[in-house]
C-alpha positions in Angstrom: 2.7 67.4 21.9 5.7 67.1 20.1 5.5 69.3 17.0 5.3 66.7 14.1 4.5 69.2 11.0 7.9 69.7 9.8 9.5 66.3 11.2 9.9 62.6 9.2 8.5 59.9 11.1 9.2 56.3 9.8 6.8 53.6 11.3 7.9 49.6 10.8 4.8 47.6 10.5 3.4 50.4 9.2 0.5 48.3 7.0 -1.4 46.4 10.2 -3.9 47.4 12.3 -1.9 50.2 14.5 0.0 51.3 11.3 -2.9 52.3 9.6 -4.4 54.0 12.4 -1.3 56.1 13.3 -0.9 57.1 9.8 -4.4 58.2 9.3 -4.2 60.5 13.0 -0.7 62.3 11.9 -2.6 62.6 8.3 -5.4 64.2 9.9 -3.8 66.4 12.7 0.0 67.0 12.2 0.8 66.8 8.7 4.5 65.5 8.8 7.0 66.2 6.3 7.2 62.7 5.7 5.6 59.7 7.1 7.6 56.4 5.7 5.9 53.0 5.9 8.2 50.4 6.2 6.9 46.6 5.8 7.1 43.2 4.3 3.9 43.0 2.2 3.3 45.2 -1.0 -0.1 44.6 -1.9 -1.0 46.0 2.0 1.3 49.1 1.0 -0.8 48.9 -2.3 -4.0 48.6 -0.5 -3.4 51.3 1.9 -2.2 53.8 -1.4 -6.0 52.9 -2.7 -7.6 53.4 0.6 -6.5 57.2 0.5 -3.1 56.8 2.4 -1.4 58.6 -1.1 -0.7 62.0 -0.1 2.8 63.6 -1.3 4.1 63.2 2.5 3.7 59.6 2.3 6.3 57.0 1.6 6.6 53.1 1.2 9.3 50.9 1.9 9.3 47.2 1.1 11.6 45.9 3.6 11.9 43.6 6.7 12.9 44.2 10.1 15.2 41.2 9.6 17.3 43.3 6.8 19.8 45.6 8.7 21.0 47.6 5.5 17.6 48.2 4.5 16.5 49.8 7.9 19.6 52.3 7.6 18.4 53.2 4.1 15.1 53.8 5.3 16.2 55.9 8.5 18.3 58.5 6.6 17.0 62.2 7.3 14.1 60.6 9.6 13.7 62.3 13.1 11.1 60.0 15.1 10.7 55.9 14.6 7.6 54.3 16.0 8.3 50.5 15.9 5.3 48.7 15.7 6.5 45.3 13.2 6.6 42.0 14.9 5.3 38.5 14.8 2.5 38.3 17.6 0.1 35.9 17.3 0.8 33.4 20.2 -0.2 30.0 18.3 2.0 31.2 15.1 5.0 32.2 17.4 4.8 28.9 19.6 5.2 26.6 16.3 7.7 28.7 14.4 10.0 30.1 17.4 13.1 31.0 15.4 11.2 32.9 13.4 9.6 35.1 16.6 13.2 35.4 17.9 14.9 36.3 14.0 12.0 39.2 13.8 11.4 40.0 17.3 14.7 40.4 18.8 16.5 40.5 16.1 14.7 42.9 14.6 14.8 45.0 17.6 18.5 45.0 17.7 18.7 46.1 14.0 16.3 49.1 14.8 18.8 50.0 17.6 21.6 49.9 15.2 19.8 51.5 12.4 18.8 54.5 14.3 21.7 55.3 16.2 23.4 55.3 12.5 20.9 57.6 11.1 20.9 60.1 14.1 17.1 59.7 15.0 16.0 61.4 17.3 13.8 59.3 19.3 12.7 55.8 18.5 9.4 54.2 20.8 8.8 50.7 20.4 5.2 48.9 20.9 5.4 45.9 23.7 2.5 43.7 25.5 1.1 42.8 28.4 2.2 39.4 27.4 6.1 40.5 28.2 5.3 40.4 31.8 6.4 37.1 33.6 6.1 35.6 30.2 4.6 32.0 29.6 4.7 32.1 25.5 7.8 32.7 23.3 5.6 36.0 22.2 6.0 37.5 25.2 9.2 36.2 26.0 10.4 37.9 22.9 8.9 41.5 23.5 10.4 40.9 27.0 14.0 40.8 25.9 12.9 43.5 22.9 12.1 45.8 25.7 15.5 45.3 27.5 17.1 45.6 23.9 15.4 49.0 23.7 15.9 50.1 27.3 19.4 49.8 27.1 20.0 51.0 23.6 20.4 54.3 25.3 23.8 53.0 26.6 24.9 52.5 23.2 24.0 56.1 22.0 27.7 57.5 23.6 27.8 61.2 22.4 24.7 60.6 20.3 21.4 62.3 21.0 19.6 59.3 19.8 16.7 58.0 22.9 15.1 54.6 23.0 11.8 53.9 25.1 8.7 51.5 24.9 5.0 51.7 25.3 3.5 48.5 27.0 -0.5 47.3 26.6 -2.9 45.3 26.3 -5.2 43.7 23.6 -6.6 46.0 21.1 -10.1 46.2 20.1 -10.9 44.6 16.3 -6.8 44.4 15.7 -6.4 41.4 13.2 -6.2 38.0 15.0 -8.3 39.4 18.0 -11.1 37.7 19.1 -13.9 40.1 18.1 -13.8 39.1 14.3 -13.8 35.6 15.6 -16.9 35.5 17.6 -18.6 38.0 14.5 -18.0 35.2 12.4 -19.1 32.3 14.8 -22.2 34.4 15.4 -24.0 33.0 12.3 -23.2 29.1 13.3 -25.2 29.6 16.5 -22.3 28.9 18.9 -19.4 30.9 20.4 -15.7 29.1 21.6 -14.4 30.4 24.6 -10.9 29.0 26.1 -12.1 29.4 29.5 -15.1 31.3 31.1 -12.6 32.6 33.9 -10.4 34.2 31.4 -9.9 38.4 31.5 -8.0 41.1 29.6 -6.9 44.5 29.2 -8.8 46.2 26.4 -7.7 49.4 24.6 -8.8 51.0 21.3 -7.0 51.6 18.4 -6.9 55.5 18.8 -6.4 55.2 22.6 -3.2 53.3 21.7 -2.5 55.6 18.6 -2.6 58.5 21.2 -0.7 56.7 23.8 2.1 56.4 21.8 1.9 59.9 20.8 1.9 61.2 24.1 4.8 59.2 25.3 6.9 59.9 22.3 6.8 63.5 23.5 7.3 62.6 27.2 10.0 60.3 26.6 13.7 60.6 27.8 15.1 57.6 27.1 14.8 54.3 29.0 11.1 54.2 30.2 8.1 51.7 29.7 4.8 53.5 29.5 2.0 51.7 30.7 -1.6 53.3 30.4 -4.2 52.7 32.9 -6.8 50.9 30.8 -10.2 49.0 31.8 -10.4 44.9 32.0 -13.2 43.1 30.3 -14.6 39.7 30.9 -14.6 37.2 27.9 -18.1 36.0 28.6 -19.1 39.9 29.2 -17.8 40.1 25.1 -19.4 37.0 24.1 -22.7 38.4 25.5 -22.3 41.8 24.4 -21.6 40.1 20.7 -23.8 37.2 20.6 -26.2 37.4 23.4 -28.3 34.6 21.7 -26.0 32.1 20.7 -24.5 29.1 23.1 -21.0 28.9 24.3 -18.5 26.4 24.2 -15.6 26.0 26.1 -12.8 24.5 24.5 -10.0 25.2 27.0 -7.1 27.4 26.9 -4.6 27.5 24.1 -1.0 26.9 24.2 1.1 30.0 25.9 -2.1 31.5 26.9 -3.1 33.1 30.3 -6.3 33.2 32.2 -5.4 37.0 33.1 -2.8 39.4 32.2 -0.4 41.9 33.9 1.2 45.0 32.9 3.0 46.0 35.9 4.5 43.2 38.1 5.4 43.4 42.0 9.1 43.5 41.1 8.9 46.4 38.3 6.7 48.2 40.9 9.6 49.3 43.1 10.9 51.5 40.1 7.8 52.8 38.4 5.7 56.0 38.8 2.5 56.4 39.0 0.6 59.2 37.1 -2.8 60.2 36.6 -3.6 58.2 33.5 -0.5 55.6 33.3 2.5 54.4 35.2 6.1 54.7 33.9 8.4 51.9 34.7 12.0 53.7 34.6 15.8 51.4 34.4 16.8 50.2 37.3 20.4 51.2 36.2 21.2 54.2 33.9 24.2 55.0 32.3 23.3 57.3 29.6 22.5 60.3 31.7 23.1 62.0 35.3 19.5 63.1 35.6 18.1 61.8 38.6 15.0 59.9 38.2 11.7 60.3 40.6 11.4 58.1 43.4 8.4 55.5 43.0 5.2 56.2 44.5 3.7 52.7 43.8 2.7 50.7 46.9 4.8 47.9 47.7 4.1 44.7 46.2 1.5 46.4 44.0 0.6 44.6 40.8 -1.7 45.9 37.7 -3.6 42.9 36.6 -6.8 42.4 34.5 -8.6 40.5 37.2 -7.7 43.0 39.9 -7.9 46.1 37.9 -10.6 48.6 39.4 -12.0 49.7 36.0 -14.2 47.3 34.0 -16.0 47.5 31.1 -19.7 47.0 30.7 -21.8 45.5 28.2 -23.0 48.5 26.9 -19.3 49.9 26.6 -18.4 46.7 24.9 -21.5 46.9 22.7 -20.1 50.3 21.6 -16.7 49.3 20.8 -17.7 46.1 18.7 
């Protein structure tokens, strides 16, 4: 594990579900020199402080990733950056496309520029399965963000700053996820399902945080890291949460898929499979002479939620909920 005891780490979107878990894990297990939360919402920052995230190493910066000058100020003296800030709710991004572009794409560019100017050592950005063959604006903006971070290494010149991404699926219990919705609907006796055929990749907040920390150690620049995680059926999740409830199918929302993909057939040609993950390497590298490992992924391989070999059982889903 990358030594984190005497380093300064900044996390954008630090008051979100992932950010809080990330801060909790670092404070408990690594004791960094400085842990900087960079986010827009002063109330959420206040809530974090009153919830115990108020150690001497914690810093709170009010700011927006759209504000390049504020990012540069926040990154002074920072060693590592975890970029978790995004507009991520699919319907909201569909309705507010320019806002999604400015935050998810423009913000990614600002992170690159600020990190280079500040001499940050490593930057790792959170992406999503929706960036693969995107059918909604959120996925499209995250695909562009992945490309920006991958090629950000080419902008580093003689700098040692390196950029990479992690890409994973739906996070159990995160804000806006289906679990809080089902729990709320349980009292009414009816759960609303978009489509009973739907499947999703599933990962816990703790797994996501530990995967990011692991990738922060391994990254050399330009990679997209994909964890091997289980799939779940939407109907199984409904059964696990409220087996006594009726189910009403309401139809797929705009920009929604039946199944998600974490690794496409085209990406598989330049990906390497490991025991617990896949690593997608860039097809063109200009920032290093170090050779990339050859792909060991079968031709036309596709890592999708409906063809996954690992599935969560009802009991496992109940334990997660």
